[in-house]
Residue, then its C-alpha position, 0 to 999 in steps of 0.5 A: x704409108x704401107x701397101x700391104x694387107x693385114x687383116x687384124x681388125x677386132x684383135x686385141x691391141x696388145x701395143x696399147x699395154x704399158x711395157x713398164x707395167x708388163x716388165x714389172x709383172x714380168x719380174x714377179x713372175x720371174x720370182x715366182x719361178x724361181x721360188x715355185x718353179x716356172x708355170x707353176x701358177x698355170x696348175x691352178x689355185x683356189x681363186x680366193x687364195x689369189x684374191x687374198x694375195x691380191x688384196x694384201x698387196x693393194x692394202x700395203x700399197x695403200x697403207x704407204x709400202x711401195x715394195x714387197x719386203x720379200x721380193x723387193x718388187x712393187x706391190x702393184x706389180x704383184x697385184x697385177x700378177x694376181x688379177x692375171x692369175x684370176x683372169x687366167x683361172x676364169x677360162x681354165x679353172x672354173x672348178x676352183x672358184x670358191x668365192x662366196x656367192x650371195x643368194x639373191x631371191 
């Protein structure tokens, strides 16, 4: 047992993230880097455009297609990248939130 101190309570336990999932998502981002430029996605996109891509990947996977025909990478890895973009945009690009908002009374 270590006697060193580390004050990390309350911090995200990043070691719990699946290495396989993270590596596959990184492969999708590498393809995006080669196609659009490194960190291009950080400039922001309308949220529904990312949601559309996310849903297209999930639906293709649901219908039995494991790999995206363009990239040869997992549709689920593409979907994971899309959800990551949306999570980032919630914090960094709220002005690009173009979702339909249901009016409630």
